[in-house]
C-alpha positions in Angstrom: 160.4 51.1 -103.1 156.6 51.0 -101.9 154.0 48.7 -103.0 151.5 49.7 -105.9 149.0 52.0 -104.8 146.2 50.0 -106.2 147.4 46.9 -103.8 147.6 49.3 -101.0 143.8 50.4 -101.7 142.7 46.9 -101.8 143.9 46.2 -98.3 142.4 49.4 -97.0 139.0 48.3 -98.7 139.2 45.1 -96.6 139.9 46.7 -93.6 136.9 48.9 -94.0 134.7 45.9 -94.7 136.2 44.5 -91.4 135.2 47.9 -89.9 131.5 47.8 -91.1 131.3 44.3 -89.7 132.9 45.6 -86.2 130.5 48.6 -86.1 127.3 46.1 -86.0 129.2 44.2 -83.5 130.1 47.4 -81.4 126.3 48.9 -81.9 124.8 45.4 -80.8 127.2 45.5 -77.7 126.4 49.1 -76.8 122.9 48.5 -77.0 123.0 45.5 -74.4 125.3 47.8 -72.3 123.1 51.0 -72.3 120.3 48.9 -71.8 121.8 47.2 -68.4 123.4 50.5 -67.6 120.2 52.2 -67.7 118.5 50.1 -65.7 121.5 49.9 -63.0 121.4 54.0 -63.3 117.7 54.1 -61.7 119.0 51.8 -59.0 121.8 53.5 -58.0 120.1 57.0 -58.2 117.3 56.0 -56.0 119.9 54.3 -53.4 122.2 57.4 -53.4 118.8 59.6 -52.9 118.0 57.4 -50.1 121.3 58.0 -48.6 121.4 61.6 -49.0 118.1 62.1 -47.6 117.9 59.8 -44.7 121.6 59.8 -44.0 123.0 63.3 -44.8 119.8 65.3 -44.3 117.5 63.4 -42.3 116.1 66.5 -40.5 115.1 68.1 -43.8 113.5 65.3 -45.3 111.3 64.7 -42.1 110.4 68.5 -42.4 108.7 67.4 -46.1 105.0 66.4 -45.7 103.9 62.7 -46.9 102.8 64.2 -50.2 105.9 66.4 -50.8 108.2 63.2 -50.0 106.0 61.2 -52.7 106.4 63.7 -55.1 110.2 63.8 -54.5 110.6 60.2 -55.2 108.4 60.2 -58.3 110.1 62.8 -59.7 113.6 61.1 -58.7 112.0 58.0 -60.5 111.1 59.8 -63.7 114.8 61.4 -64.1 116.0 58.0 -63.5 113.9 56.5 -66.5 114.8 59.9 -68.7 118.4 59.0 -68.5 117.6 55.5 -69.4 115.9 56.4 -72.4 118.7 59.1 -73.2 121.3 56.1 -72.8 119.5 54.3 -75.6 119.0 57.4 -78.2 122.6 57.7 -77.7 123.2 55.0 -80.5 121.1 57.0 -82.9 123.2 59.7 -83.1 125.8 60.3 -80.1 127.1 63.4 -81.6 123.9 65.1 -81.4 123.1 63.9 -78.0 126.4 65.2 -76.7 125.4 68.6 -77.7 122.1 68.3 -76.7 123.1 66.9 -72.9 126.2 69.7 -72.9 123.5 72.5 -73.7 121.1 71.0 -70.8 123.5 71.8 -68.3 124.0 75.3 -69.5 127.5 74.7 -71.0 128.6 77.1 -74.0 128.0 75.0 -77.0 130.8 75.8 -79.0 133.3 75.4 -75.9 131.6 71.9 -75.2 132.1 70.9 -79.0 135.7 72.4 -78.8 136.2 70.1 -75.7 135.0 66.9 -77.2 137.3 67.3 -80.3 140.2 67.9 -78.4 139.5 65.3 -75.9 139.0 62.9 -78.9 142.2 63.8 -80.7 144.5 63.0 -77.5 142.6 59.8 -76.8 142.9 58.8 -80.4 146.8 59.8 -80.5 147.2 57.5 -77.3 145.5 54.7 -79.5 146.9 55.3 -82.9 150.1 57.6 -82.3 151.1 59.6 -85.6 151.4 63.1 -86.2 149.5 62.5 -89.5 146.7 61.3 -87.7 146.0 64.7 -85.7 145.2 66.6 -89.0 142.8 63.6 -90.0 141.4 63.9 -86.9 140.9 67.8 -86.6 139.1 67.3 -90.2 137.0 64.6 -89.3 136.0 65.6 -85.9 133.9 68.2 -87.9 131.2 65.4 -87.9 130.1 67.1 -84.7 128.5 69.7 -86.6 126.5 67.2 -88.6 122.9 67.5 -88.6 122.2 63.6 -89.4 123.7 60.4 -87.6 127.2 59.7 -89.4 127.9 55.9 -89.7 131.5 55.1 -89.7 132.9 54.2 -93.0 136.7 53.5 -91.9 138.5 52.3 -88.8 139.3 55.6 -87.9 136.0 57.2 -88.1 135.1 54.1 -85.8 137.4 54.9 -83.3 135.7 58.4 -83.3 132.3 57.2 -83.0 133.3 55.1 -80.2 134.9 57.8 -78.4 132.1 60.4 -78.7 129.6 57.6 -77.6 131.6 57.0 -74.2 131.8 60.7 -73.7 127.9 61.1 -74.4 127.2 58.0 -72.0 129.7 59.8 -69.1 127.3 63.2 -69.7 124.3 61.3 -69.3 125.5 60.4 -65.6 126.8 63.9 -65.2 123.4 65.5 -66.2 121.3 63.2 -64.0 123.1 63.7 -61.0 122.8 67.6 -61.6 119.2 67.3 -62.4 118.8 65.0 -59.2 120.4 67.5 -56.8 118.5 70.7 -58.3 115.5 68.6 -57.5 116.9 67.8 -54.2 117.9 71.6 -53.5 114.3 72.8 -54.4 112.7 70.2 -52.4 114.7 71.9 -49.4 117.0 68.9 -48.8 120.2 70.4 -50.2 121.4 73.7 -48.6 119.1 76.4 -50.0 121.9 79.3 -50.0 124.2 77.3 -52.2 124.6 79.0 -55.8 123.7 77.1 -58.8 127.0 77.9 -60.4 128.8 75.9 -57.2 126.1 73.2 -57.1 126.8 72.5 -61.0 130.6 72.7 -60.2 130.5 70.4 -57.3 128.5 67.9 -59.3 131.1 67.6 -61.9 134.1 67.5 -59.9 136.2 64.7 -60.7 136.3 61.6 -58.5 140.5 62.4 -58.1 140.0 66.0 -57.3 138.2 68.5 -54.5 138.3 67.4 -50.6 136.1 64.1 -51.1 136.0 61.8 -48.3 135.0 57.8 -48.3 131.4 57.0 -48.3 128.5 55.5 -50.0 128.6 54.6 -53.7 127.8 57.6 -56.2 127.5 60.0 -53.1 129.9 62.7 -53.0 131.1 64.6 -49.5 132.6 67.7 -50.7 134.0 70.7 -48.6 133.3 73.8 -50.8 134.9 77.3 -50.1 133.9 80.6 -51.9 134.8 83.9 -51.9 131.6 85.2 -51.0 131.2 83.7 -47.2 127.6 85.0 -47.1 126.4 82.5 -49.4 127.4 79.7 -47.4 128.6 79.2 -43.5 131.0 80.7 -41.4 134.3 81.2 -43.0 132.9 80.7 -46.5 133.5 76.9 -46.3 130.4 74.5 -46.2 130.2 70.5 -46.4 128.0 69.2 -49.1 126.8 65.5 -49.3 124.9 65.0 -52.7 124.6 62.7 -55.4 127.7 62.1 -58.1 126.8 59.1 -60.1 129.9 57.8 -61.3 130.3 55.3 -64.1 132.7 53.0 -62.5 130.7 52.5 -59.4 127.5 51.8 -61.3 129.4 49.5 -63.2 130.8 47.9 -60.4 127.3 47.5 -58.4 125.7 45.2 -61.4 126.4 42.0 -62.9 124.8 42.5 -65.9 126.5 46.0 -66.8 129.8 44.6 -65.8 129.1 41.4 -68.2 128.0 43.9 -71.1 130.7 46.2 -70.5 133.3 43.4 -70.7 132.2 42.5 -74.3 132.4 46.4 -75.3 136.0 46.2 -74.5 136.7 43.2 -76.2 135.7 44.6 -79.4 137.2 47.8 -78.3 140.4 45.9 -78.3 139.9 44.6 -82.1 139.0 48.2 -83.0 142.4 49.5 -81.8 144.5 46.8 -83.5 142.0 47.4 -86.9 142.7 51.3 -86.7 146.6 50.9 -86.0 146.8 48.6 -89.3 144.4 51.2 -91.2 146.7 53.9 -90.3 149.7 52.2 -91.7 148.2 51.5 -94.7 147.2 55.3 -95.1 151.0 56.1 -94.4 152.1 53.8 -96.9 149.8 55.0 -99.6 151.0 58.6 -99.1 154.8 57.4 -99.3 153.7 55.6 -102.8 151.9 58.6 -104.1 154.7 60.6 -103.1 157.1 58.4 -105.0 155.0 58.3 -107.9 154.9 61.9 -107.8 158.3 62.4 -107.9 159.1 59.9 -110.6 156.6 61.8 -112.6 158.0 65.1 -112.2 161.6 64.1 -112.5 163.4 64.5 -115.8 167.3 64.5 -116.7 168.9 67.9 -117.8 
């Protein structure tokens, strides 16, 4: 026999209050994290650009005039500043920023949202495994289409908010890498014959895929093969050394970012426990409602 529905709902309300408090703490922690990450990302972008221009493609860089070099450096600094500002803007509405950033790298909007929704479902099922939660996640994932910022009202929505924010942060670095590589290509540093779709694909390649070799942080060394050999070198294979800002490497290189990240992880651990407890109460309430419905409809013949 399940507990009274009223008592279960009181427990859920208490968990929702805890979620509201945790949301404020997470928002503050992410503010510190994004501020530190923005500064570190600007620095790492410049360091990675230095490696690409002076170590990978020194002849191409030397072929630029002094004015062209300075303009390239100014543009790279501006890209880093813009990315830092976007990281802070994420806290206002991570869902909207995720859509905007996906669109900025010419991804199909509906497919990008569908991918985020699916990944959220998979990630949340790992945190709070239950078949019932999947259907609730599909419904609540519709907040991605909301035109106004969504404030989490319960632990499960807070899990969703946090996961979307994490994805949007990663998207900022991905977009910054692509923008920087396109700038380097337009400036004559990266190969001019490399098609734009291949450059985008190379920038987005996973750290664990592709023929990448060890090298400086946030710099990828990748062999690219295409079905159209005329676009690249003989045999349709070329070596591409370009910028690929990786969140793990940016965090590792900066003490302030690591410290802020650790604070986020501690709160995330509390969120996992809170989410699991809330889902248990949801399940308990459903059972209690089913039992009450059974009793209400039962009669002796």
